[in-house]
Backbone bond lengths (Angstrom), bond angles and torsions (degrees), N, CA, C in turn:
res aa  C-N    CA-C-N  psi(-1)  N-CA   C-N-CA  omega(-1)  CA-C   N-CA-C  phi
1 Y - - - 1.445 - - 1.538 112.17 -
2 W 1.298 117.33 18.38 1.469 120.77 -176.76 1.523 112.65 -59.07
3 D 1.325 117.37 -27.99 1.466 119.95 -179.14 1.526 112.53 -85.07
4 K 1.331 116.72 -4.11 1.464 121.04 -178.12 1.527 111.97 -123.59
5 I 1.310 116.78 28.28 1.456 120.30 -177.86 1.537 108.63 -77.12
6 P 1.304 121.71 134.24 1.458 125.88 -1.56 1.541 111.76 -83.87
7 V 1.306 115.33 142.84 1.451 122.03 177.13 1.518 108.44 -123.24
8 T 1.334 116.47 140.23 1.456 121.40 175.94 1.522 108.17 -102.02
9 L 1.334 115.96 127.37 1.462 120.37 179.50 1.529 109.22 -106.99
10 V 1.332 115.91 138.15 1.466 121.76 173.79 1.515 105.64 -125.57
11 D 1.332 116.21 120.39 1.466 122.58 -176.25 1.514 111.53 55.14
12 G 1.314 117.14 36.72 1.458 122.41 176.47 1.527 114.70 79.03
13 Q 1.322 117.54 4.16 1.456 121.99 179.79 1.535 109.91 -111.54
14 P 1.332 117.74 143.02 1.475 119.36 176.97 1.526 110.89 -60.94
15 H 1.310 115.33 133.95 1.458 119.53 -178.79 1.534 111.05 -114.27
16 D 1.313 117.28 -52.34 1.452 122.43 178.09 1.524 109.28 -139.51
17 V 1.310 116.47 147.87 1.452 123.04 179.17 1.520 108.21 -123.47
18 F 1.309 116.84 129.00 1.472 125.92 177.55 1.530 113.28 73.42
19 F 1.310 118.90 -46.89 1.454 122.00 -178.66 1.524 108.89 -124.05
20 V 1.334 116.50 139.80 1.451 121.39 178.87 1.521 108.77 -109.19
21 D 1.315 115.84 122.17 1.466 122.36 173.89 1.520 106.19 -86.43
22 A 1.333 117.72 109.91 1.461 122.28 -173.05 1.531 111.69 -58.80
23 E 1.310 117.69 -43.95 1.484 120.07 -178.91 1.514 111.37 -66.32
24 R 1.300 117.36 -42.28 1.461 121.26 178.99 1.533 111.31 -64.70
25 L 1.326 117.18 -39.93 1.450 121.88 178.10 1.533 109.37 -66.81
26 R 1.311 117.76 -42.64 1.466 121.49 178.07 1.517 110.84 -59.16
27 Q 1.317 118.01 -43.57 1.452 121.82 179.43 1.523 110.92 -64.91
28 A 1.313 117.90 -40.37 1.459 120.98 179.88 1.517 111.44 -66.43
29 L 1.311 116.68 -35.31 1.480 120.75 -178.87 1.503 112.87 -76.40
30 T 1.335 117.80 -24.94 1.465 120.65 -177.46 1.519 112.71 -99.45
31 S 1.320 118.17 -3.74 1.470 119.13 -179.14 1.512 111.03 -95.39
């Protein structure tokens, strides 16, 4: 993922790149 830094991973899968949507991340972490 060096070309997409910063990247957020959820369960080892890319979730967001460059910007983190707080609500979307919250949903991914609670599902």
